C-alpha positions in Angstrom: -3.4 -8.8 19.7 -4.9 -10.4 17.2 -8.5 -8.8 17.9 -6.1 -4.8 18.0 -4.9 -5.6 14.9 -8.3 -7.0 12.5 -10.2 -3.6 14.2 -7.5 -1.6 12.7 -7.5 -3.9 9.2 -12.0 -2.8 9.8 -11.5 0.9 10.5 -9.2 1.4 7.5 -11.6 0.0 4.9 -14.6 2.7 6.6 -16.1 4.3 4.9 -13.9 3.3 1.8 -12.2 0.9 0.2 -8.3 -0.2 -0.1 -5.9 -1.4 -2.9 -3.4 -3.6 -1.0 0.0 -4.6 -1.2 1.7 -7.1 1.4 5.5 -6.8 0.7 9.4 -8.0 2.1 12.2 -5.1 2.4 14.7 -5.1 5.0 14.7 -2.6 7.7 17.4 0.2 5.3 13.9 0.2 3.3 10.7 -0.7 5.6 9.7 2.5 6.4 10.4 5.2 2.9 7.9 3.2 1.1 5.5 4.7 2.2 6.4 7.8 2.4 7.7 7.5 -1.0 3.9 6.3 -2.3 2.7 9.0 -0.8 5.1 11.4 -2.4 4.5 9.8 -5.6 0.1 9.7 -5.3 0.7 13.7 -5.0 2.4 14.3 -8.5 0.0 11.9 -10.1 -2.8 13.1 -11.9 -5.5 12.6 -9.8 -7.9 15.3 -9.0 -7.3 17.6 -5.9 -10.2 16.5 -4.5 -9.0 12.7 -4.7 -6.1 14.0 -3.3 -7.3 14.6 -0.6 -9.7 11.6 -0.1 -7.0 8.7 -0.8 -5.2 7.6 2.5 -1.4 5.8 2.7 -0.3 3.9 5.5 1.7 1.1 6.1 2.0 -1.9 9.1 3.6 -5.3 10.0 5.9 -7.2 11.0 9.6 -5.2 11.2 11.6 -8.4 12.7 11.0 -10.5 9.3 10.7 -7.0 7.2 6.5 -7.8 6.5 4.8 -4.5 5.2 1.4 -4.1 4.4 0.2 -1.2 2.7 -3.0 0.5 2.5 -4.5 2.6 0.2 -7.5 4.3 1.4 -9.8 6.1 -1.6 -13.5 7.4 -1.1 -15.1 6.5 -4.1 -13.0 3.2 -4.6 -16.6 1.7 -6.3 -15.6 4.2 -9.4 -14.6 1.4 -12.4 -12.6 4.8 -13.6 -10.8 5.5 -10.5 -10.0 1.5 -10.3 -7.5 1.8 -13.0 -6.3 4.9 -12.9 -5.1 4.0 -9.0 -3.7 0.5 -10.5 -1.9 1.8 -13.3 0.1 4.1 -11.6 0.8 2.7 -7.9 0.8 -1.1 -9.2 4.4 -0.2 -11.4 5.6 1.9 -8.7 5.4 -0.1 -5.9 6.8 -3.4 -7.7 9.1 -1.0 -9.3 9.9 0.5 -5.7 10.5 -3.4 -4.1 12.7 -4.8 -7.2 15.2 -1.8 -6.5 15.0 -2.6 -2.8 15.8 -6.4 -3.4 12.8 -7.4 -1.1 9.5 -10.1 -2.0 5.8 -9.5 -2.8 4.5 -11.8 -1.0 1.2 -14.4 -0.6 -0.4 -15.5 2.5 1.6 -15.6 5.5 4.4 -14.2 4.4 4.6 -16.6 1.8 6.0 -14.6 -1.0 8.6 -14.6 -4.3 11.4 -12.6 -4.3 12.4 -10.3 -7.2 
């Protein structure tokens, strides 16, 4: 299992790079955030080529609510794209977690309740 999980993480990185969020949500919100984040990105000021090359996925452990969100973007080495991604996506994820009474995770599920 661990080998499969590690290969999944590596495959998400090729040939792009990724923005990572590790959060905990209760079951009512667990599956919603990835779809909501995808819809949010469609409404942003990224150009059509950038939007086509942004891939958002989530995986984790529903039993304890841990969710690992990955936003993969071709061209991540562009500092301007990185800045825009953080500017829009960080507040969206944080606000979603706050509204859902979840938590932002640190490594191995040790998080801060917000």
